[in-house]
N, C-alpha and C positions, 0 to 999 in steps of 0.2 A: 504493500499499499504506500502511496506517495503522501507525504505530509511535510509541513513546515518548509514550504518552497519559497524561493525568491525569484523575481524576474524583473527585468527592466521594461516598463511599459511606458511609453511617452517620455523617457528621459528620468522616470522616477522608479526607484526600486520598491517592488511590492512584496510583501510577505504575506503568506496565507496558510490556512490549514485546509487540507482537502475534506470535504464533506462527502460527497458522492459524485459519480459520473451521471450526467444527463441520461435520460432513457434512450431507446433506439432511435428515436427521432433526432436527437442530438448526440450521436455517438462520437463526434469530434469535438465536443465542448465539455468542460468541466465546471461544475458549481463549486465555488470556494467560499470559505468564511475569512473575509478580510479583517485585518487589524483595525481599530477604531479610527486611526487617522485616514484610511482609505474607505471608510464606510459609504461614501457617496459614489464610489465607483461600481460598475455593474459586476454582479458576482459571478458571471460565466466568462471563462477565458478558453481559448483554443487549447487542445491537448498538446500541440507542438511547444507551448510555452512552459509545460510542466516538466520538471526535472525530479529524478528520484533523490531522495534525501537520505544521506548516510551520517550516522552518528560520529563515526571515526573513520580513519584511513583503513583499518583492518576490515571494516564492514564493506568499504568500498572496493578493496583489492583483497579478496580472501586468499588468493593463491600466492600473494607476495609474502615471502618469508623475511623475517627480521634476522639480521647478522648480529648475533649476540656477542661473539667473541671477535675482537679486532684481529685482522691478519697482522702477522710479525712482519716488520720491515727488515728486509735483508739488505744490508749495505754491499754494494759492489766495490771491490778494491780497484782503484784506478791504476793498474800496473801498465807500464809502457808497452805498448803492441809493437811487435817487430814489423817494421815497414819494408817492403820490397822496393817500391820506387814511387816518386812523385809523378803523376800523370799530367795534371793541369795546375795553373795557378790563376788566382782572381784577386781583385781588390774589392772589399766590400767596406761599406760605411756603418761602423758601430759607434753609438754615443758621440756623433760629431766627428769621429776620427777614422781615417782610412785604416784598414786592417788588411794585410795580406793572408789569403788562405791558400792551401794546397790540397788538391784532390790526391789522396794517397792510397795505394793498394797494399794491403796487409799480406805478410807472407803466408803462403799456403791457403789463401782465400781466393774466391772467384770475384769477378768484376761487380757483381751485384752488392758486394759488401764494401766497395770503395766509399771512403768518407772525406768530407771537407773538414780539414783540421787547421787551426791557426799556426802560424809560422813557428811560434815559440812552443807549441804544444807537441811538436814532432820530435821524438827522441833521436838524436844525431841529425837534427835538422840542418845544421850547416853543411855537413857531407851530402845529404841528399839534395839540398837546394843547389850545390855547386854541380852535382852530377846532372841534375835536371836542366840548368842553365846551359852546360856544356853540350847536352844532348840536343837542345833546341838550336844552339849555334850550328852544330854539324848538320842538322836537318835544313836549316836556311842556306847553307853554303852548297848543299847538293842539289838545290832546286834550280 
């Protein structure tokens, strides 16, 4: 049974208690008992404006389960990953400053695991950067 419903009729929120549904002649209308402030309103409203009333969230979503125990947070240790090579370089703007990033390939990983890392976050970054710049120079000279 629907009860204690609210709707927005003409820009005004109405609250009512459901008395009964009109007979078969008016199967798409509902007679309601309005609060005192809306006593001058017509007591019939279309059923499309009636929404079911639920006391609590558990009544509204009975199949939803509450998670009573919080999941443990597992901290991942940021150990340096072995870098195979630098593939590309780019400059991005973070906090109003240009920052150079490199697309790196990790050893024994496929291309779909390539990551953009900041220049200072790459272990042995100077060595890999020099190799990357040297390989770009040789590619340009062969063209």
